C-alpha positions as CSV (number, residue, x, y, z in Angstrom):
1,X,-7.7,24.1,6.5
2,X,-8.3,23.5,3.1
3,X,-5.5,25.2,0.8
4,X,-6.2,25.5,-3.0
5,X,-2.8,26.6,-4.1
6,X,0.8,25.9,-3.3
7,X,1.3,29.5,-1.6
8,X,-1.6,28.9,0.8
9,X,0.4,25.5,1.8
10,X,3.4,27.4,2.4
11,X,1.5,30.2,4.2
12,X,-0.1,27.5,6.5
13,X,3.2,25.7,7.1
14,X,5.2,28.7,8.2
15,X,2.0,30.2,10.2
16,X,1.5,27.4,12.4
17,X,3.4,25.7,15.1
18,X,1.9,22.1,14.4
19,X,0.2,21.0,11.3
20,X,-0.4,17.8,9.8
21,X,-1.5,17.0,6.0
22,X,-4.0,14.3,5.1
23,X,-6.2,13.4,2.2
24,X,-9.3,11.5,2.1
25,X,-8.9,10.0,5.6
26,X,-9.7,6.4,4.7
27,X,-6.7,5.4,7.1
28,X,-7.7,7.5,10.1
29,X,-5.3,5.5,12.5
30,X,-2.2,7.1,10.3
31,X,-3.4,10.5,10.8
32,X,-3.3,10.4,14.4
33,X,-1.4,12.9,16.4
34,X,0.1,13.1,20.1
35,X,-0.7,16.6,20.3
36,X,-3.3,19.3,19.1
37,X,-2.4,20.0,15.4
38,X,-3.7,22.2,12.6
39,X,-5.1,19.7,9.6
40,X,-4.2,20.4,6.2
41,X,-7.2,18.9,3.9
42,X,-5.1,18.3,0.6
43,X,-8.3,17.4,-1.8
44,X,-8.4,20.6,-3.0
45,X,-5.4,19.2,-5.0
46,X,-7.2,16.8,-7.0
47,X,-6.8,16.9,-10.6
48,X,-4.5,15.2,-13.2
49,X,-2.2,17.9,-14.4
50,X,-0.3,15.9,-17.2
51,X,-1.0,12.7,-18.6
52,X,1.5,11.3,-21.5
53,X,-0.1,7.9,-22.5
54,X,2.6,7.4,-25.1
55,X,5.4,8.2,-22.2
56,X,3.7,6.0,-19.7
57,X,3.7,8.5,-17.1
58,X,1.1,11.1,-15.5
59,X,1.5,13.7,-12.7
60,X,-1.4,14.3,-10.5
61,X,-2.3,16.1,-7.2
62,X,-1.7,14.5,-3.8
63,X,-5.6,14.8,-3.2
64,X,-6.7,13.1,-6.5
65,X,-8.8,10.1,-6.1
66,X,-7.3,6.5,-7.2
67,X,-10.3,5.6,-8.6
68,X,-10.5,8.5,-11.0
69,X,-7.0,8.0,-11.9
70,X,-7.3,4.4,-12.7
71,X,-10.2,5.1,-14.9
72,X,-8.4,7.7,-16.9
73,X,-5.6,4.8,-17.2
74,X,-8.1,2.1,-18.2
75,X,-9.1,4.4,-21.0
76,X,-5.7,4.0,-22.4
77,X,-5.2,0.2,-21.5
78,X,-2.7,1.3,-18.7
79,X,-2.7,0.8,-15.1
80,X,-1.0,0.7,-11.7
81,X,0.4,-2.7,-11.3
82,X,1.2,-2.6,-7.4
83,X,-2.7,-2.3,-7.0
84,X,-3.0,0.3,-4.4
85,X,-5.7,-0.7,-1.6
86,X,-9.0,1.0,-0.5
87,X,-9.5,2.5,-3.6
88,X,-13.6,1.9,-3.4
89,X,-13.1,3.9,-0.1
90,X,-12.0,7.0,-1.8
91,X,-8.0,6.6,-1.1
92,X,-6.3,9.5,-2.5
93,X,-2.7,9.3,-4.5
94,X,-0.8,11.2,-1.7
95,X,-2.4,9.2,1.1
96,X,-1.4,6.0,-0.5
97,X,2.2,7.5,-0.8
98,X,2.4,8.6,2.7
99,X,1.2,5.5,4.1
100,X,3.2,3.3,1.9
101,X,0.6,1.0,1.0
102,X,0.4,-1.5,-1.9
103,X,-1.7,-4.7,-2.8
104,X,-1.4,-8.2,-3.8
105,X,-0.4,-6.9,-7.1
106,X,3.0,-5.7,-5.7
107,X,4.2,-9.3,-6.2
108,X,5.7,-9.0,-9.9
109,X,6.4,-5.5,-10.4
110,X,7.1,-3.9,-7.1
111,X,5.3,-1.6,-4.7
112,X,4.0,2.1,-4.7
113,X,7.8,3.0,-4.1
114,X,8.9,1.5,-7.2
115,X,6.3,3.6,-9.2
116,X,6.8,7.1,-7.8
117,X,9.5,8.9,-10.2
118,X,8.8,12.8,-9.2
119,X,7.3,14.7,-6.4
120,X,6.6,18.2,-5.2
121,X,6.4,18.9,-1.5
122,X,6.5,21.8,0.7
123,X,9.1,21.0,3.7
124,X,8.8,22.0,7.3
125,X,10.5,25.7,6.5
126,X,7.7,26.3,3.9
127,X,10.1,25.6,0.9
128,X,8.7,24.1,-2.1
129,X,10.8,21.2,-3.0
130,X,11.2,19.5,-6.3
131,X,12.2,15.9,-6.5
132,X,12.6,13.4,-9.1
133,X,11.3,13.9,-12.5
134,X,8.6,13.6,-15.2
135,X,10.5,10.9,-17.2
136,X,11.1,7.4,-16.5
137,X,14.6,7.3,-16.9
138,X,15.9,10.0,-14.5
139,X,18.7,10.1,-12.4
140,X,19.2,13.6,-11.4
141,X,20.0,14.3,-7.6
142,X,19.1,12.2,-4.5
143,X,15.9,10.5,-4.8
144,X,13.7,12.6,-2.8
145,X,10.4,11.2,-3.7
146,X,11.1,7.7,-2.4
147,X,11.6,9.4,1.6
148,X,7.6,10.5,1.2
149,X,6.6,6.8,0.9
150,X,5.8,6.0,4.3
151,X,6.4,9.4,5.7
152,X,2.9,9.8,7.3
153,X,2.8,13.3,6.4
154,X,5.5,14.0,8.8
155,X,8.3,15.2,6.4
156,X,6.3,17.5,4.3
157,X,3.3,18.5,2.7
158,X,2.7,16.5,-0.8
159,X,1.7,19.0,-3.4
160,X,1.5,16.5,-6.3
161,X,3.4,13.2,-7.8
162,X,4.4,11.9,-10.8
163,X,4.3,8.0,-11.4
164,X,5.0,5.5,-14.3
165,X,2.4,3.3,-15.6
166,X,2.3,0.0,-17.3
167,X,0.4,-1.8,-20.2
168,X,-2.6,-3.3,-18.9
169,X,-2.5,-7.1,-19.6
170,X,-5.4,-8.2,-22.0
171,X,-6.7,-11.1,-19.7
172,X,-6.3,-12.2,-16.2
173,X,-7.2,-15.7,-14.7
174,X,-6.9,-17.0,-10.8
175,X,-6.3,-20.2,-9.6
176,X,-7.8,-21.6,-6.3
177,X,-5.7,-24.3,-4.8
178,X,-7.1,-26.3,-2.2
179,X,-4.1,-27.5,0.0
180,X,-4.0,-30.0,3.1
181,X,-3.3,-27.5,5.8
182,X,-1.3,-24.1,6.3
183,X,2.0,-25.7,6.1
184,X,1.3,-27.4,2.9
185,X,0.0,-24.3,1.5
186,X,3.0,-22.4,2.3
187,X,5.0,-25.5,0.6
188,X,3.1,-25.2,-2.5
189,X,3.5,-21.4,-2.7
190,X,7.5,-21.9,-2.3
191,X,7.1,-24.1,-5.2
192,X,5.3,-22.2,-7.5
193,X,7.6,-18.8,-6.7
194,X,10.6,-20.7,-7.6
195,X,8.9,-21.8,-11.2
196,X,9.1,-19.6,-14.3
197,X,5.5,-18.8,-13.9
198,X,5.4,-15.0,-13.6
199,X,2.5,-14.9,-11.0
200,X,1.0,-11.4,-10.8
201,X,-0.4,-12.0,-7.2
202,X,0.0,-15.0,-4.7
203,X,-2.1,-15.1,-1.4
204,X,-2.5,-17.4,1.3
205,X,-6.2,-17.7,2.7
206,X,-6.0,-19.5,6.1
207,X,-6.5,-22.2,6.9
208,X,-5.2,-24.1,3.7
209,X,-6.2,-21.8,0.5
210,X,-3.8,-20.4,-2.2
211,X,-4.6,-18.0,-4.6
212,X,-2.6,-17.6,-7.5
213,X,-3.2,-14.9,-10.4
214,X,-1.8,-14.7,-13.9
215,X,-2.0,-12.3,-16.5
216,X,-1.4,-12.7,-20.3
217,X,-3.2,-12.7,-23.9
218,X,-6.3,-14.0,-24.5
219,X,-4.9,-16.7,-26.6
220,X,-2.7,-18.1,-24.0
221,X,-4.2,-17.1,-20.6
222,X,-6.0,-20.4,-19.9
223,X,-3.2,-22.7,-20.8
224,X,-1.2,-20.4,-18.8
225,X,-3.6,-20.9,-15.6
226,X,-3.8,-24.6,-16.3
227,X,0.0,-24.9,-15.9
228,X,0.1,-23.3,-12.5
229,X,-2.6,-25.7,-11.4
230,X,-0.6,-28.9,-12.5
231,X,2.6,-27.2,-11.0
232,X,0.9,-27.0,-7.8
233,X,0.0,-30.7,-8.0
234,X,-3.2,-30.1,-5.8
235,X,-6.9,-30.0,-6.2
236,X,-7.4,-26.1,-8.2
237,X,-10.0,-24.5,-9.7
238,X,-9.7,-21.7,-12.2
239,X,-12.2,-18.9,-11.4
240,X,-14.4,-17.7,-14.4
241,X,-13.4,-14.0,-15.2
242,X,-16.4,-12.2,-13.4
243,X,-15.3,-13.9,-10.3
244,X,-11.7,-13.5,-10.7
245,X,-12.1,-9.5,-10.7
246,X,-14.5,-9.5,-7.9
247,X,-12.1,-11.7,-5.7
248,X,-9.3,-9.3,-5.8
249,X,-11.3,-6.2,-5.9
250,X,-12.8,-7.4,-2.4
251,X,-9.2,-8.1,-1.1
252,X,-7.9,-5.0,-2.3
253,X,-10.7,-3.2,-0.1
254,X,-10.8,-5.3,2.8
255,X,-14.4,-6.7,2.5
256,X,-13.3,-9.8,4.6
257,X,-12.6,-7.6,7.5
258,X,-15.4,-7.7,10.0
259,X,-17.2,-4.6,11.3
260,X,-15.6,-3.3,14.4
261,X,-12.3,-4.6,13.7
262,X,-8.8,-2.9,13.3
263,X,-6.8,-3.6,10.1
264,X,-3.2,-4.5,11.0
265,X,-0.6,-4.4,8.3
266,X,2.6,-6.6,9.0
267,X,5.8,-6.6,6.9
268,X,7.5,-9.9,7.3
269,X,9.5,-12.7,5.0
270,X,8.1,-15.9,3.9
271,X,10.8,-17.5,6.2
272,X,8.9,-16.0,9.3
273,X,5.4,-16.7,8.0
274,X,4.9,-20.1,9.8
275,X,5.9,-18.6,13.1
276,X,3.4,-15.7,12.7
277,X,0.7,-18.2,11.7
278,X,1.6,-20.3,14.6
279,X,1.4,-17.2,17.0
280,X,-1.8,-16.1,15.8
281,X,-3.7,-19.6,15.8
282,X,-4.8,-19.4,19.6
283,X,-6.8,-16.0,18.9
284,X,-7.4,-17.2,15.2
285,X,-8.3,-13.6,13.8
286,X,-9.4,-13.2,10.2
287,X,-6.2,-12.7,8.0
288,X,-4.6,-12.8,4.8
289,X,-1.0,-13.3,3.7
290,X,-0.2,-11.5,0.6
291,X,2.8,-10.8,-1.8
292,X,3.9,-14.5,-1.5
293,X,4.4,-14.2,1.9
294,X,6.0,-10.8,2.3
295,X,3.0,-9.1,4.0
296,X,0.3,-10.1,6.4
297,X,-3.2,-8.4,7.1
298,X,-4.7,-9.2,10.3
299,X,-8.3,-8.1,11.4
300,X,-8.3,-7.3,15.4
301,X,-11.4,-6.7,17.5
302,X,-11.4,-3.2,18.4
303,X,-12.8,-4.4,21.8
304,X,-9.7,-6.3,22.7
305,X,-6.6,-4.5,23.6
306,X,-4.4,-4.6,20.5
307,X,-1.1,-5.1,22.5
308,X,-2.7,-8.7,22.9
309,X,-2.0,-9.4,19.4
310,X,1.1,-11.6,19.4
311,X,3.1,-10.6,16.2
312,X,5.7,-13.2,16.9
313,X,8.4,-10.5,17.2
314,X,7.7,-8.7,14.3
315,X,6.1,-5.1,13.9
316,X,2.7,-4.1,12.7
317,X,1.1,-1.0,12.0
318,X,-3.0,-0.1,12.6
319,X,-4.2,0.9,9.1
320,X,-7.8,1.1,10.0
321,X,-10.3,0.9,12.6
322,X,-11.6,2.6,15.7
323,X,-8.4,2.9,17.5
324,X,-8.2,5.4,20.3
325,X,-6.9,8.9,19.2
326,X,-4.2,8.7,21.7
327,X,-3.0,5.2,20.8
328,X,0.1,4.8,18.5
329,X,-0.9,3.0,15.5
330,X,2.5,1.1,15.7
331,X,2.4,-2.6,17.5
332,X,5.1,-4.9,18.0
333,X,8.8,-4.8,17.6
334,X,10.4,-1.4,16.1
335,X,13.5,-1.1,13.5
336,X,16.0,0.9,15.7
337,X,18.2,1.3,12.9
338,X,15.5,2.4,10.5
339,X,14.2,4.6,13.0
340,X,17.4,6.4,13.4
341,X,17.8,7.2,9.9
342,X,14.3,8.7,9.3
343,X,15.0,10.7,12.4
344,X,18.0,12.3,10.4
345,X,15.9,12.5,7.7
346,X,13.2,14.6,9.6
347,X,15.7,17.1,11.4
348,X,16.8,18.0,7.5
349,X,13.4,18.5,6.2
350,X,11.6,19.6,9.4
351,X,14.1,21.3,11.4
352,X,11.5,23.4,13.4
353,X,9.3,20.4,14.1
354,X,6.4,21.6,12.7
355,X,5.0,18.3,11.8
356,X,4.2,15.6,14.4
357,X,7.0,13.2,15.2
358,X,7.4,10.0,13.2
359,X,5.2,7.2,14.1
C-alpha cells in the first residue's frame, strides 16, 4: 500500500492485523519480518513542508529524499552534520531515523538522535501522535521522537519529522596519516582525540591508515590541517579539496564494499576496538572503523554464514546485502536491559502487536 494522507495511514493501521512501513528500501535487511505483513510505502510523504533557515529547522515527510533535503539546505549554506549514509542510494529521512544510522560526521556534533526535535507518527492503535516541537529549544513533555530512532518501523508509522540544522563550514580539509600498524593507528587516534583540534571525522582504514577531517574558514583551514598532521607525528598528506569530498562521499555510500557482500554495523567503544580487530584478522574482511573508534562497518561475503563472523562479544546489525528473508539482521551479543526497556515501549505504543516484533 502507498498511502497519500494521514487518514489513509490510520485506516491501514486499524484495518490490517500485521503491517510494516518502509521508505525507499535502501536497507532491505532492516525491513525483514518473520511473518506475512502488509507493507506501507511511505514515499508518498516526500515533501519538505516547512523550512525556516533563520531558525535552523525544517520539517519534511518521512519519505523525503535526503539528497533533496541536503540540496535545499546547501542553498542556504546549511547542512546535517551527522552525515547520513546511503544518500546516493536514495535514502529517506524516515528510513534513516528508523534505522538509527549516522555517518563519520557524527563525531563532533552527535548523531541523528541529536538532531531530531519533533515527529508525528501513527501508533499501533491508529492514533496520530505528536512528539517534540518545531523549535530548537523545546522541553515540552516526554521526548517521543527519540524513541523512533532505531525503532525499525516497529513502534509506529512516521509521518513527518522536524530536524535542527547547522551552518555549513566554508572549507574542509582531510589529513591522511600513515601509521606503522593498526596498534599505532589506534594510538595516534587516541592522541589526536585528546587534543583541542576539533576534528569533524576520524576513521581508521585497516591496516594502518588514519583519516582525519577538519573544517573552518578558508583563511585558517590549511594551518588547521597542518597542525593536525604535525600533532600526529607520522607521515601525512593533506588531500586536495576535490579528493577530500570524493573520499568521504565514497565512504558514506559504502563504495568500498564489494558486490555480493553484507554490510554490518557494529557499535563499540575505542577500548574494545583492538579486540574486535584481532578477532577479525583471521577472516580479514573489508572494514572501516569510524567516529574515533565508536562505530565499525564490516563487509562480509554473502555466501558465507554471517554467524561465522567473530565480533569479539559485540552485537552487530546487517544493514545491506542479500540476507535471506527468514534470517534476523541481528548478529552477536544483545543488550538484554535495553531489549526489556524497548519491549515496554512497544507494548505502550503498539498494544495489539500490529507491527512486527522488535529486531
